[in-house]
C-alpha positions, 0 to 999 in steps of 0.5 A: 514566519514567512508565508513560503516557509509555512507552505513548505512546513505544511507540505512536509507534514502532509508528506510525512503522513503519506509516507507513514501510511505507505510504510504501514501498508508495506509492513502489514503485507510483509507480515502476512506474505512471508518470503514474498517480494512486495513493492508499495508506491503512491502518494496522497491516498492512491497506492499501487501494491505489487506482490510476488508470492507463492501464496497466490498459487492456484488462486484466481485474480479475484481471490488474490485481491480479496486476500490483500483487501482483507488486510488493508480494509481498515485503511480503505474504510478510513479513507487513508486509501482511496484508490488501490491498484493491485498487481499480484503474481507467483514467482513462476508467472 
């Protein structure tokens, strides 16, 4: 196999793993925030999570973030998530 082909294959394998983490994050959030709008973007170990949910009613920003961090703690502890940006709001915000 030529060196260029090897680089492409390795890149594809690495991207597959990243997309898998992204999908796992989205599935966890969707299973825990019913009737919500959830977007997950990012690559490598840096992700942006945007959640619109009425489960955030009467909760401060810190309380909202704690809810999300609790669900994703295993990914954070393992290093699969190194940086996480959270945007949380209710449907009325």
